[in-house]
C-alpha positions in Angstrom: 0.0 0.0 0.0 1.5 3.4 -0.8 2.5 5.9 1.8 1.0 8.8 0.1 -1.6 9.8 -2.7 -0.4 12.1 -5.3 -2.5 14.0 -7.9 -1.1 15.1 -11.3 -2.4 17.2 -14.1 -1.1 18.0 -17.6 -1.6 20.8 -20.0 -3.7 20.1 -23.1 -2.0 18.2 -25.9 1.1 17.5 -23.6 2.6 14.4 -22.2 4.4 16.2 -19.5 2.8 15.9 -16.0 2.9 18.3 -12.9 2.3 17.3 -9.2 -0.7 19.4 -8.1 -1.5 18.0 -4.7 -0.3 15.4 -2.2 -1.7 13.6 0.9 1.2 12.2 3.0 1.0 9.1 5.1 1.0 11.6 8.1 -2.2 13.0 6.8 -0.7 16.3 5.6 -2.3 17.9 2.4 0.0 20.0 0.1 -1.3 22.0 -2.8 1.4 22.8 -5.3 4.0 21.4 -2.8 5.5 17.9 -2.6 6.6 18.4 1.2 3.6 19.7 3.2 4.9 20.5 6.8 1.5 21.2 8.3 -2.0 19.6 8.1 -2.8 21.9 5.1 0.1 23.7 3.2 -0.7 25.7 0.1 2.0 27.1 -2.1 0.7 30.2 -4.2 -2.3 32.3 -4.0 -5.2 31.2 -1.6 -8.9 32.3 -2.2 -11.5 31.7 0.4 -15.0 32.6 -0.8 -18.2 31.7 1.2 -20.8 29.9 -0.7 -23.4 32.3 -2.2 -21.1 35.3 -1.8 -20.3 35.7 -5.6 -16.7 35.7 -6.7 -15.2 38.1 -4.4 -13.2 36.4 -1.7 -13.6 37.1 1.9 -10.0 36.1 2.6 -7.3 36.3 0.0 -3.6 35.4 0.6 -1.0 36.4 -2.1 2.1 34.4 -2.8 4.0 37.5 -1.6 2.5 36.9 1.9 -0.1 39.8 1.8 -3.5 39.0 3.3 -6.7 40.7 2.4 -10.0 40.4 4.2 -12.8 41.7 2.0 -10.3 42.5 -0.9 -8.8 40.3 -3.6 -5.9 42.8 -3.9 -4.2 43.2 -0.6 -1.7 45.9 -0.7 0.0 45.4 2.7 0.8 42.5 5.0 -2.9 42.8 6.3 -5.4 44.8 4.4 -8.9 44.9 5.7 -11.7 46.5 3.8 
């Protein structure tokens, strides 16, 4: 039995695959990372939108580390609108 589950995708019309998500044998989930250190590790932009709220995220985290609450374009470390 494998010690992990790995999900891959490929661009249309290509044979090259890229790892997108991994669940480790410790139960850690990694999105865009092959070595999640926490229960959930996300590499890249994170967008949290409650159901029924349209397309504007309630919480948005950029890859540079800025976090926005009520804005999809946080200009500072913590940007609350």
